[in-house]
C-alpha positions as protocol buffer text, in pm:
chain_id: "A"
residue {
  index: 1
  type: MET
  ca { x: -9996 y: 10037 z: 3194 }
}
residue {
  index: 2
  type: ARG
  ca { x: -9698 y: 9967 z: 2972 }
}
residue {
  index: 3
  type: PHE
  ca { x: -9474 y: 9957 z: 3275 }
}
residue {
  index: 4
  type: LEU
  ca { x: -9673 y: 9671 z: 3427 }
}
residue {
  index: 5
  type: ARG
  ca { x: -9650 y: 9466 z: 3108 }
}
residue {
  index: 6
  type: LEU
  ca { x: -9265 y: 9480 z: 3105 }
}
residue {
  index: 7
  type: ASN
  ca { x: -9241 y: 9324 z: 3452 }
}
residue {
  index: 8
  type: GLU
  ca { x: -9471 y: 9031 z: 3375 }
}
residue {
  index: 9
  type: GLY
  ca { x: -9201 y: 8789 z: 3246 }
}
residue {
  index: 10
  type: GLN
  ca { x: -8829 y: 8730 z: 3229 }
}
residue {
  index: 11
  type: SER
  ca { x: -8627 y: 8807 z: 2925 }
}
residue {
  index: 12
  type: VAL
  ca { x: -8389 y: 8560 z: 2762 }
}
residue {
  index: 13
  type: ILE
  ca { x: -8096 y: 8775 z: 2874 }
}
residue {
  index: 14
  type: GLU
  ca { x: -8194 y: 8743 z: 3240 }
}
residue {
  index: 15
  type: VAL
  ca { x: -8215 y: 8364 z: 3207 }
}
residue {
  index: 16
  type: VAL
  ca { x: -7874 y: 8345 z: 3036 }
}
residue {
  index: 17
  type: VAL
  ca { x: -7715 y: 8565 z: 3304 }
}
residue {
  index: 18
  type: ALA
  ca { x: -7867 y: 8352 z: 3582 }
}
residue {
  index: 19
  type: LEU
  ca { x: -7750 y: 8027 z: 3422 }
}
residue {
  index: 20
  type: SER
  ca { x: -7403 y: 8174 z: 3371 }
}
residue {
  index: 21
  type: LEU
  ca { x: -7378 y: 8267 z: 3737 }
}
residue {
  index: 22
  type: VAL
  ca { x: -7491 y: 7919 z: 3843 }
}
residue {
  index: 23
  type: ALA
  ca { x: -7233 y: 7761 z: 3610 }
}
residue {
  index: 24
  type: ILE
  ca { x: -6955 y: 7981 z: 3750 }
}
residue {
  index: 25
  type: VAL
  ca { x: -7045 y: 7885 z: 4108 }
}
residue {
  index: 26
  type: ILE
  ca { x: -7055 y: 7513 z: 4019 }
}
residue {
  index: 27
  type: LEU
  ca { x: -6718 y: 7532 z: 3841 }
}
residue {
  index: 28
  type: ALA
  ca { x: -6565 y: 7709 z: 4140 }
}
residue {
  index: 29
  type: LEU
  ca { x: -6693 y: 7438 z: 4374 }
}
residue {
  index: 30
  type: VAL
  ca { x: -6557 y: 7163 z: 4147 }
}
residue {
  index: 31
  type: ARG
  ca { x: -6217 y: 7337 z: 4135 }
}
residue {
  index: 32
  type: VAL
  ca { x: -6201 y: 7370 z: 4513 }
}
residue {
  index: 33
  type: THR
  ca { x: -6298 y: 7004 z: 4554 }
}
residue {
  index: 34
  type: ILE
  ca { x: -6030 y: 6884 z: 4310 }
}
residue {
  index: 35
  type: SER
  ca { x: -5767 y: 7100 z: 4479 }
}
residue {
  index: 36
  type: SER
  ca { x: -5866 y: 6964 z: 4820 }
}
residue {
  index: 37
  type: ILE
  ca { x: -5840 y: 6604 z: 4698 }
}
residue {
  index: 38
  type: GLN
  ca { x: -5495 y: 6671 z: 4545 }
}
residue {
  index: 39
  type: ASN
  ca { x: -5370 y: 6834 z: 4866 }
}
residue {
  index: 40
  type: SER
  ca { x: -5501 y: 6546 z: 5073 }
}
residue {
  index: 41
  type: SER
  ca { x: -5331 y: 6295 z: 4843 }
}
residue {
  index: 42
  type: PHE
  ca { x: -5001 y: 6486 z: 4863 }
}
residue {
  index: 43
  type: ALA
  ca { x: -5018 y: 6501 z: 5244 }
}
residue {
  index: 44
  type: ARG
  ca { x: -5083 y: 6125 z: 5258 }
}
residue {
  index: 45
  type: ASP
  ca { x: -4791 y: 6053 z: 5024 }
}
residue {
  index: 46
  type: GLN
  ca { x: -4562 y: 6283 z: 5223 }
}
residue {
  index: 47
  type: GLN
  ca { x: -4652 y: 6105 z: 5546 }
}
residue {
  index: 48
  type: ILE
  ca { x: -4586 y: 5764 z: 5388 }
}
residue {
  index: 49
  type: ALA
  ca { x: -4253 y: 5884 z: 5246 }
}
residue {
  index: 50
  type: THR
  ca { x: -4145 y: 6013 z: 5588 }
}
residue {
  index: 51
  type: GLN
  ca { x: -4238 y: 5677 z: 5742 }
}
residue {
  index: 52
  type: TYR
  ca { x: -4027 y: 5497 z: 5480 }
}
residue {
  index: 53
  type: ALA
  ca { x: -3736 y: 5732 z: 5554 }
}
residue {
  index: 54
  type: GLN
  ca { x: -3766 y: 5663 z: 5929 }
}
residue {
  index: 55
  type: GLU
  ca { x: -3779 y: 5291 z: 5853 }
}
residue {
  index: 56
  type: GLY
  ca { x: -3455 y: 5326 z: 5654 }
}
residue {
  index: 57
  type: ILE
  ca { x: -3282 y: 5491 z: 5952 }
}
residue {
  index: 58
  type: GLU
  ca { x: -3410 y: 5215 z: 6180 }
}
residue {
  index: 59
  type: ASN
  ca { x: -3288 y: 4947 z: 5938 }
}
residue {
  index: 60
  type: ALA
  ca { x: -2937 y: 5099 z: 5948 }
}
residue {
  index: 61
  type: ARG
  ca { x: -2947 y: 5116 z: 6329 }
}
residue {
  index: 62
  type: ARG
  ca { x: -3063 y: 4753 z: 6346 }
}
residue {
  index: 63
  type: LEU
  ca { x: -2779 y: 4646 z: 6114 }
}
residue {
  index: 64
  type: LYS
  ca { x: -2529 y: 4827 z: 6338 }
}
residue {
  index: 65
  type: GLU
  ca { x: -2660 y: 4642 z: 6643 }
}
residue {
  index: 66
  type: GLN
  ca { x: -2681 y: 4299 z: 6477 }
}
residue {
  index: 67
  type: ASN
  ca { x: -2370 y: 4298 z: 6257 }
}
residue {
  index: 68
  type: GLU
  ca { x: -2119 y: 4571 z: 6340 }
}
residue {
  index: 69
  type: ILE
  ca { x: -1853 y: 4440 z: 6102 }
}
residue {
  index: 70
  type: GLU
  ca { x: -2087 y: 4461 z: 5802 }
}
residue {
  index: 71
  type: PHE
  ca { x: -2225 y: 4799 z: 5913 }
}
residue {
  index: 72
  type: TRP
  ca { x: -1886 y: 4969 z: 5960 }
}
residue {
  index: 73
  type: GLY
  ca { x: -1768 y: 4829 z: 5627 }
}
residue {
  index: 74
  type: LYS
  ca { x: -2052 y: 4999 z: 5438 }
}
residue {
  index: 75
  type: SER
  ca { x: -2000 y: 5297 z: 5212 }
}
residue {
  index: 76
  type: GLY
  ca { x: -2214 y: 5428 z: 4929 }
}
residue {
  index: 77
  type: SER
  ca { x: -2584 y: 5398 z: 4852 }
}
residue {
  index: 78
  type: GLU
  ca { x: -2852 y: 5133 z: 4847 }
}
residue {
  index: 79
  type: GLU
  ca { x: -3173 y: 5186 z: 4650 }
}
residue {
  index: 80
  type: GLU
  ca { x: -3506 y: 5012 z: 4669 }
}
residue {
  index: 81
  type: THR
  ca { x: -3853 y: 5067 z: 4529 }
}
residue {
  index: 82
  type: ILE
  ca { x: -4155 y: 5044 z: 4756 }
}
residue {
  index: 83
  type: ASN
  ca { x: -4477 y: 5083 z: 4558 }
}
residue {
  index: 84
  type: LYS
  ca { x: -4446 y: 5427 z: 4394 }
}
residue {
  index: 85
  type: PHE
  ca { x: -4168 y: 5540 z: 4631 }
}
residue {
  index: 86
  type: GLU
  ca { x: -3793 y: 5515 z: 4567 }
}
residue {
  index: 87
  type: ARG
  ca { x: -3581 y: 5495 z: 4884 }
}
residue {
  index: 88
  type: THR
  ca { x: -3206 y: 5561 z: 4879 }
}
residue {
  index: 89
  type: ILE
  ca { x: -3000 y: 5495 z: 5192 }
}
residue {
  index: 90
  type: THR
  ca { x: -2652 y: 5647 z: 5180 }
}
residue {
  index: 91
  type: TYR
  ca { x: -2377 y: 5540 z: 5421 }
}
residue {
  index: 92
  type: THR
  ca { x: -2094 y: 5793 z: 5458 }
}
residue {
  index: 93
  type: PRO
  ca { x: -1809 y: 5716 z: 5701 }
}
residue {
  index: 94
  type: VAL
  ca { x: -1691 y: 6024 z: 5891 }
}
residue {
  index: 95
  type: THR
  ca { x: -1315 y: 6026 z: 5940 }
}
residue {
  index: 96
  type: GLY
  ca { x: -1090 y: 6231 z: 6162 }
}
residue {
  index: 97
  type: GLU
  ca { x: -1290 y: 6179 z: 6479 }
}
residue {
  index: 98
  type: GLU
  ca { x: -1177 y: 5998 z: 6793 }
}
residue {
  index: 99
  type: ASN
  ca { x: -1486 y: 5778 z: 6780 }
}
residue {
  index: 100
  type: GLN
  ca { x: -1584 y: 5629 z: 6447 }
}
residue {
  index: 101
  type: LYS
  ca { x: -1901 y: 5781 z: 6300 }
}
residue {
  index: 102
  type: MET
  ca { x: -2126 y: 5691 z: 6009 }
}
residue {
  index: 103
  type: GLU
  ca { x: -2366 y: 5940 z: 5853 }
}
residue {
  index: 104
  type: ILE
  ca { x: -2688 y: 5776 z: 5741 }
}
residue {
  index: 105
  type: GLN
  ca { x: -2894 y: 5974 z: 5492 }
}
residue {
  index: 106
  type: VAL
  ca { x: -3227 y: 5842 z: 5365 }
}
residue {
  index: 107
  type: VAL
  ca { x: -3404 y: 6008 z: 5073 }
}
residue {
  index: 108
  type: VAL
  ca { x: -3748 y: 5892 z: 4962 }
}
residue {
  index: 109
  type: THR
  ca { x: -3878 y: 6027 z: 4631 }
}
residue {
  index: 110
  type: TRP
  ca { x: -4210 y: 5996 z: 4454 }
}
residue {
  index: 111
  type: GLU
  ca { x: -4395 y: 6154 z: 4164 }
}
residue {
  index: 112
  type: ASN
  ca { x: -4746 y: 6285 z: 4123 }
}
residue {
  index: 113
  type: THR
  ca { x: -4923 y: 6517 z: 3879 }
}
residue {
  index: 114
  type: LYS
  ca { x: -4740 y: 6820 z: 4023 }
}
residue {
  index: 115
  type: GLY
  ca { x: -4390 y: 6676 z: 3980 }
}
residue {
  index: 116
  type: THR
  ca { x: -4124 y: 6492 z: 4180 }
}
residue {
  index: 117
  type: HIS
  ca { x: -4114 y: 6526 z: 4558 }
}
residue {
  index: 118
  type: GLN
  ca { x: -3886 y: 6398 z: 4830 }
}
residue {
  index: 119
  type: SER
  ca { x: -3865 y: 6342 z: 5201 }
}
residue {
  index: 120
  type: ASP
  ca { x: -3521 y: 6309 z: 5355 }
}
residue {
  index: 121
  type: LEU
  ca { x: -3380 y: 6231 z: 5698 }
}
residue {
  index: 122
  type: SER
  ca { x: -3027 y: 6192 z: 5824 }
}
residue {
  index: 123
  type: THR
  ca { x: -2851 y: 6087 z: 6142 }
}
residue {
  index: 124
  type: TYR
  ca { x: -2510 y: 5986 z: 6272 }
}
residue {
  index: 125
  type: LEU
  ca { x: -2436 y: 5651 z: 6432 }
}
residue {
  index: 126
  type: THR
  ca { x: -2122 y: 5625 z: 6646 }
}
residue {
  index: 127
  type: ARG
  ca { x: -1890 y: 5342 z: 6745 }
}
residue {
  index: 128
  type: TRP
  ca { x: -1770 y: 5416 z: 7095 }
}
residue {
  index: 129
  type: LYS
  ca { x: -1420 y: 5304 z: 7183 }
}
């Protein structure tokens, strides 16, 4: 008869253990959700940065086509800020070649809660003789 009386209700310890397990599961789900949102935000920012880098290459190519004298006279870097992104376009003349070449390097940087990140692209544009 005593055995039946012990199984009639739940003890405080059982309730605390059950609530602890529920809290652990909820915290794990919140952590996974936050991590997923951060990863999604980083992927979006990386895609935007790559688009800005491609745009920088295209701007250099357009300048070459529209104003060759200005383009071939360039050397050094140009910086600009686009929202939270910093884009640096570097023009480096390549010497010693039969055809004149210009290396175009575009670096786009941005910051988030995990630090500073960058996306970079480079290409060579050639003046054919």
